[in-house]
N, C-alpha and C positions, 0 to 999 in steps of 0.2 A: 763692246759697249761699256762705258764707264760706270762705276758703281753708282754714281749720283744720277745716271740716266735711266736706271732700271725702272720700268713702268710698274704700276700697281699690279699685283698678281691676281687679285680677285676681281671679277666683273662687278662694277659698282662700288668697289672699295673706296672709302672716303666719303660716301654719301651719308648724310645725317638726317634722321627724322626725330623730332621731338613732339610729344603729345601731352599737353597739360602739365608741363614741367613747372614746378613751383618750389621755392625755397623759403624756409622760415628760420629766423634766428630768435629763439625763445618764443615770445608771444607776438613777434613782429614779422610780417610777411615782407621779405626784401626782394622777392621776385614773384610776381603774380603769374598765374598759369599762362604759359606761352606754347604755341604750336609753331614749329619751324620745319621746313623741308629744304635741305641744302644739297644741291646737285653735286655729284662727284666731279672734281676738277675745277670747281668754282672758288671764288674768294668772296666771303661774306664779311663785311665790316660791321662791327657792333659799336655804335656811337651813342653818346649821351653825356650829360654833365656828371660831375663827381657824385657818387652815391646813387647813380641811376640803376645799377645792377649789372653792369657790363662784366666785371670780373666774376661776379656770382654766377652768371650764365655760363661762362667758360669753365668754372670750377664744377658746376653741375655736369657739364658734358664730360669733363675729365674724371668725374667720380670722386672728387675730393671734398665735396660737401653733400650731406644728405638732401634728397629732394623727393618730391612726389611726382607722379606722372611717369612716362616711359621715354627712353632714349634708345634709338637703334643706330648702330654704326655699320654701314654696309648692310649685311643681312643678319647681323647679330644684335640682340638686345643686350644692353650693358648690365642689366640686373644679373647678378651671380657670376660675372666675369672676374677671374682672378687678376692680380696685378700684372703678371707676365702676359696674359692674354690681352688685357686692355692696352698694354704698352706696345703690342704688335699692331694695334689698330690706330692708336693716336699718340702723338707726341706733344708735349706742352713746354712752352717757354714762358714761365711765370714772371711776374714782376719782382717777387721776393723769393728767389730760390734758396734752398738749403745747400750750403757749400760745405762738404766734408772737411774737417780740420786737416791741414797739411796737403790737401789735394793739389796737384799741379794741373795746369790747363789740359794736358794730354790725359791725365787720370780722369778728370772731370768729364771731358768729352767722351771718353771710352765708356763711361757709365751709361751712355745712351745705347750701348750695344748689349746691355745686360739681358734683355728679353730674348735675344737671339742666341745666347750662349748656353748650351746645356748645363745642367747642374753638375758641379764637380769637374767642369772643363774650363780651360783657359781660352783667352781670345785667340782666334785663328787669323789666317792671312787676310780674309775679307774684312775682318774687323779693323785691322791696322790699315788696310787700304782706305776704308771709309774715314778713319781718323785723319790720315794724311790729307785726303781730299777736302774734308770740311774745314780743317785748320787752314788750308790754303785759300779756300773760298771765302772764309771770314777774316782773312788777313791776320791769322793767329800763329802761323808756323814759327815765327821767331820768339813767340811767348810760350811755346809748348812746355818748357821746363820750369816756368814761373809758377809759384803758388797762386791760386786764384784769388786769395784774400789780399794779395799785394797789388792786384791790378787796379787801374782806374775804373770808374763806373762804366764808361763806354766799353772798355776792353772786357770787363766782366759780362756786360750785356751780350757782347758778341760770342763769348764762350757759352753762355746759356743757350743762345740760338744754335750754335754749332752742335751742342749736345743733342738738341731736339732734332736737327737734321740728320745726325749720325744714327738716329733711331730707325730711320727708313720706314716710318709709319705712313699710311696713305692719308691720314688726317693730321694737320698741323694747327695747334691752338696757340696763338700769340697774344699775350697780355701786355699791351703797351710796348711793342718790340723796339721802338726807337728811343725809349727812355735813356737818358744820359749820353746818347750818341751825338757827335757833332754832325753838322749838316751833310758833310761828305759821306760819312758812314751811314747816316740815315738813308740817303739816296742809294748807296751801295747795297745795304741790307735788304731794303724793300724791293729793289730791282732784282736782286739775287733770288729772293723768295718767289717773285713773280716768274722769273725764268725757270726755276726748278719746278714750280707748279705746272708749267706747260710741258716741260721735258719729262717729268716723272708722273704727271697726272695727279699731283697733290691737290687735296682740298684744303683750303686755308680759311680759318675763322680767326679774326683779329679784333681785339678791343683797342681803339685808338682815340686819343684826344685831338690830334691834329686833323681837322676835317679836310684840309686840302690834300694832305698825303693820303688819307683814306679815299677821297674821291678819285685820285689819280691811279689807284691800284686795285681797289675792290670792284667786283662786278655788281654787287647788290648790297643793300644796307638794311639794318634794323636799328631804329632810333628808339632808345629807352629813356623813360623819365619816371622817376619814383617807382621803379620796378615794373613798369608796364610798357608794352609796345605802343608807341604813339604814331609811328609811321614805318613803312617798309617799302622798298622799291629801289629804283636806280638812283644814282647821285642827283640827277636833275629833279627827281620826284621828292627826294628827302631833304636835300640841301637848298631849300628855298629861303629867301630872307625872312619871310613871315614865320616859317616854322622854326628856324634857328633862333629868331628873336624870342619866340614864345617859350621854347624849351630851355634855351641857354641863358635867357635874359641878357642878350647881347645884340648890338646893332652891327650888321655886317653888310658887305656888298658881295654878291656872287658874280664872278667874272668868268666868261668863257674864253679861255686862253688856247685857241686853236683846237678845241675839242675837249680839253681838260678843264675842269672847274677849279677855280681858285676862290677860296672863301677868305675874305679880308675883313678883319675887325675895323670898324670905323670909330673915330674918336667921339665919345659921348660928350657933347657940349652942353648938356642940360644943366641949368643953373649958372652958366657962364654969361657974362655981359655981352 
């Protein structure tokens, strides 16, 4: 069995439960209390306009912003988890990652293996096997020795996703995973994540701006607006012209393209003769 085919080890690993999760920045509530149940092996799309709270919700799940309420990953409450314990449960591909100075692509992706390497030990054979596989999967093998800071935006984004996949966590959090990618790599990365989700039993939670891409890959959706959940359900339940117009202040057509939904902005001719 290939390293990237390894199934989740724990029964229910990757399942997420949130109860009353809320985030405040100073005296402002940026995410109002939210309850979520995410089934292991599913793909949940978090959508909404800029400033709706999408990234904040992901950061709360990742433990990188203080929050109220409770979050359970699999059968473990996140409160009190150390960084290594949390890293074995979830991997994050953030919008604005911290890139160590001088790190090559190979060095950076190997950082995803940190939680699996005992203290005072070096990487082992499996770690380098995972490195080689994810570099190949993300079309980065030829860039392995390049410093990450020298990459294009799209190449860097693929390195960020490669690091998250190398982590082998049952839950994958993606914050705008197609940012800076050309259309070919957008399709490749999202299809790859979906394939690995089915092969490895991954749970995926992604914040995405492109509603069509979200509709074509995720199983279910949470639509946020001003830090509140305004809709949840399937693509057909959430991406209705009336709801998109109300939340995004945009006029769209929703087209059924052989089972997939395509959300197309329509030219606003208001005020034109």
